[in-house]
N, C-alpha and C positions, 0 to 999 in steps of 0.2 A: 486457530493457526494465525500468524502476523504474516501480512504481504507487505513488500514496498511497490508503490506504483510511483508513472511519471506521468501527469497530465497534460495533455497538448488541443492546442486550438484545432479543430477539424477541419477547417479549410484552409487556415494560415499554414498549419503545423507548427506552429511558435509553441515553444516551452510553456507551459502555464504555472505548474506546480509539482512538486514532489511530497509525499505522504507515505506513511504507514497506516495502515487500518488491520483491522481484524474481522475473519468472516471464516465460514464453514468451508468454503472452494473458491475455487479462482473465480467463479461467476458473480457471484456475493461477492467477493474481494472485488471487483472490478465497480459494480454499482454502488459499492460502498464510497471506494474512491473518487468515483465522479460527483456522488451527493457532496461529498466533504469539502471538494473543489471548487462546485457550485457553490455550497454555501459560503466558504472563505470569499471566494472572487466577486461574488454576486453576479455570477453568469447563469446563461440558459445550459442547462446538462446536457442539452442535444445539440449544443457546439463544442464540445469535450469529446475526446478521445482517448484513450487508455493505451499508449503507446508502449509500455514496458511494465511487466507485472510478473512477479517472483516472489515466493513463497521466502522469508527470513529466516535464516539458518538460527536452530536451535542453539541458546547457550548449553555447556555443560553443566550441571547440578555442581554446587560447590560440594565438598566435601567438608564433614562436621570435623572442627580441631581435632587433632591427635587420632583421626583415623585414616587408613592408608586405600587407596584406589587401586583395586588390581583391572 
């Protein structure tokens, strides 16, 4: 599943990064988001907090040309 995460500084609450991560569940998504942010910003992951995390909506599958969807 795909998740959207917003990472903030744990002490100041300052917004650091928004990212999309792939994970099997919310717990793994949070860990992946912090890992991604720590690598991108070269910060200590223990100084980061995921404040907003939600599953991204799945896009509807496209119909093949000439087929109707009911």
